[in-house]
Structure formats: C-alpha cells, structure tokens
C-alpha positions in Angstrom: 0.0 0.0 0.0 1.6 3.3 -1.2 1.5 6.7 0.4 0.6 8.4 -2.9 0.7 7.1 -6.5 4.3 8.4 -6.7 5.5 7.7 -3.2 5.7 4.2 -1.9 7.8 5.1 1.2 10.4 7.6 2.5 13.7 6.5 3.9 15.0 8.9 6.6 18.4 8.9 8.3 17.8 9.7 12.0 19.9 9.0 15.0 22.5 7.4 12.7 20.0 4.8 11.5 17.7 4.6 8.5 14.0 4.6 9.3 11.5 3.7 6.5 8.3 5.7 6.7 5.4 3.9 5.0 1.8 3.0 5.5 0.7 0.0 7.5 0.3 -2.7 4.9 -2.6 -4.5 6.7 -5.8 -3.2 5.1 -7.8 -4.5 8.1 -5.8 -2.5 10.6 -7.7 0.1 12.7 -6.4 2.5 15.3 -7.4 2.1 18.9 -6.8 3.9 22.2 -7.0 7.7 22.6 -6.7 8.4 18.9 -9.8 6.4 18.1 -12.0 8.8 20.1 -14.3 11.1 18.2 -15.2 13.4 21.0 -13.2 15.3 23.7 -14.2 17.8 26.3 -13.9 21.4 25.0 -12.3 23.3 26.6 -9.5 22.3 26.6 -9.7 20.0 23.6 -11.4 22.2 21.1 -11.0 22.0 17.3 -8.4 24.4 16.1 -8.6 26.5 12.9 -6.4 25.6 9.8 -4.4 28.9 10.3 -2.6 29.0 13.6 -1.2 32.5 13.1 -0.6 35.1 10.3 2.3 34.2 8.1 2.6 30.6 9.5 1.9 28.0 6.8 -0.2 24.9 7.7 1.0 21.7 6.0 -0.2 18.2 5.5 1.5 14.8 5.5 3.0 15.0 2.1 4.6 18.4 2.8 5.9 17.1 6.1 7.5 14.1 4.4 9.1 16.4 1.8 10.4 18.6 4.7 11.9 15.5 6.4 13.6 14.4 3.1 15.0 17.9 2.4 15.3 20.4 5.3 15.8 17.9 8.1 18.3 15.7 6.1 20.4 18.7 5.0 20.4 20.3 8.5 18.4 23.4 7.6 15.2 22.4 9.3 13.8 20.7 12.5 10.6 18.9 13.1 9.4 19.5 16.7 7.1 17.2 18.6 5.8 19.9 21.0 4.0 17.5 23.3 4.9 16.7 26.8 7.6 14.0 27.3 5.0 11.4 28.4 3.2 11.6 25.1 6.5 11.6 23.2 7.7 8.4 24.9 4.6 6.6 23.6 5.6 7.2 20.0 6.5 10.0 17.7 6.9 10.8 14.0 10.3 9.7 12.7 12.9 12.5 12.5 11.1 14.6 15.2 12.8 16.0 18.3 10.9 16.5 21.5 10.7 20.1 22.8 7.7 20.4 25.1 5.5 23.5 24.5 6.0 24.4 28.1 9.7 25.2 27.3 8.6 27.8 24.8 6.3 29.6 27.3 9.0 30.2 30.0 10.5 33.6 30.7 12.3 34.8 27.6 15.4 35.6 29.7 15.5 32.1 31.3 18.4 29.7 30.5 15.8 27.2 29.2 14.7 29.6 26.5 18.2 30.8 25.6 19.4 27.2 25.2 16.2 26.3 23.3 16.7 29.2 20.8 20.4 28.2 20.4 19.2 24.7 19.4 17.0 26.4 16.7 19.9 28.3 15.3 19.1 31.6 17.1 21.6 33.5 19.2 21.0 36.1 21.8 21.7 39.7 20.7 20.5 41.7 17.6 21.8 41.0 14.1 24.9 43.2 13.3 24.0 44.5 9.9 24.8 48.1 10.5 27.0 50.2 12.8 23.9 50.9 14.9 23.2 47.2 15.2 26.8 46.6 16.2 26.6 49.4 18.8 23.3 47.9 20.2 24.8 44.4 20.3 27.8 45.7 22.2 25.6 47.6 24.7 23.4 44.5 25.1 26.4 42.1 25.7 28.0 44.6 28.1 24.8 44.8 30.1 24.2 48.4 29.2 21.0 47.8 27.3 17.8 47.2 29.0 17.8 43.7 30.6 14.0 43.6 30.3 14.1 43.2 26.5 15.7 40.0 25.3 17.1 40.4 21.8 17.7 37.7 19.2 19.6 37.3 16.0 17.4 35.1 13.6 19.9 35.3 10.7 20.6 31.6 10.9 17.3 30.5 12.4 16.2 27.1 11.1 13.0 26.3 9.4 10.6 24.5 11.8 7.6 22.2 11.6 5.7 21.9 14.9 3.0 19.4 15.7 1.2 17.8 18.6 -1.7 15.3 19.0 -4.0 16.6 16.3 -6.5 19.3 15.3 -7.9 19.2 18.9 -4.5 19.7 20.6 -3.3 23.1 21.7 0.3 22.2 22.5 2.0 23.1 19.2 -0.2 26.2 18.6 0.9 27.5 22.0 4.5 26.8 21.2 4.2 28.6 17.8 2.6 31.7 19.3 5.3 31.8 21.9 8.0 31.6 19.2 6.3 34.5 17.3 6.2 36.5 20.5 9.9 36.1 20.7 10.3 37.4 17.2 10.9 34.2 15.4 10.1 34.8 11.6 6.7 33.5 10.8 7.9 32.4 7.3 10.3 30.0 9.0 7.5 28.2 10.9 5.2 25.5 9.6 2.3 23.9 11.4 1.4 20.3 10.9 -2.2 20.5 12.2 -3.0 16.8 11.7 -0.5 15.7 14.3 -0.4 12.2 15.7 -4.1 11.8 15.1 -4.0 12.1 11.3 -0.6 10.5 11.1 -2.0 7.3 12.7 -5.2 7.5 10.7 -3.1 7.3 7.5 -1.2 4.3 9.0 2.1 6.0 8.8 5.2 4.8 10.7 5.5 5.7 14.4 8.7 5.2 16.3 9.1 4.8 20.0 12.1 6.8 21.3 14.8 5.1 23.3 14.6 5.8 27.0 
C-alpha cells in the first residue's frame, strides 16, 4: 500500500539509522486507544482553525514528508514534537525531536529559552548588519542595554515544523505563538495540524524513542 501514487515510502536517516516511513500494509488495521476517540471535552480539547497565526503555513502529511527528506536531512530544518515527554515516549513521527510546548512559554530571559533558541539556530543579541546594530549588540552584551528586553539574531534560524496530537490539541499552537512573540520569523515556521491523530489514521510509521 503506497502513500501516494508516486511515493511508496520515504527512507529517513535519523539518529544514525535509516527509518522507513510507510503506511501499514494490513488493510484491516484500525487505530485504537485515545486516537480512536471522536469526542473530547472542550475546553481544553477544542477544534483548532487551519491557520494558527498570520504568516505561518499549515502543512499536511506529504509536505511534512518532503520537509523531512530535504530540510531535516540537510540540516536546515527541524521537526518538533511539541507534546509533553510522556506523550513523546509513547511514540513519535520519525525525525522529530521533543521540545515540550512548556519550554517555549518560559521567561524569555531564562536559561531554558536561551538554550532552546540556540538549538534552533538563534543566538542572543541583535543582528549586526549596520553600525547601529553593532553598537546595540555591544551595549546589550555589556549589560548596558535594558535587561527587560531579550534580543535575538534570527539570521541563521532554522525552518521549523511543529506538531502535537491533532486538530484538537493546543500544545503546538501555543509553542508557535510563543515563538512568534519572541520574534521568530513566521515564514520559517510551519504547522502540521493533523498531528499524531491524522498520522496514525493514515497508517504512517510511528517510532518509540529510546529511553
């Protein structure tokens, strides 16, 4: 059983190993557990709109697979499983890294956020494109600029795809809104709204992370 007429499977190198993403070949297979539910209490589990924020593109499974094959494999992109670790440990989309949405919502000046942004290719301090930028960067690094305003250089920020449990899950939307509030360029953020719900409905490969 193919993914599309033109795509039978996608081989992805992740963690030093090759993982094959394909659909479950058993045509009688059905999903069970939490992802088989059709109703959830709202709030908090309400249906989210297609557009999570202005400028942020929403993608589907084929676009996510293409992102994994290109951006993730060449090191210019990251796929983020924004769910809490307990969800991540149950199974995730191959090639994803787990950064819980709660990390994105911490104080922008906290070590957690600074380390998180560095992981995404962002460094603290403004871009130094002009003499004024350089002066501001020097003042900021010397502690002379206002400590209340964290500044970031997004010049080398990676392209991101964020996802969570599905159209009813608010974890990745909250992470995306937090990134935008920090100044992360909207054009470098993609939202996989289908999340684990749709990924499993299509029978696509799920991997269980090593402890």
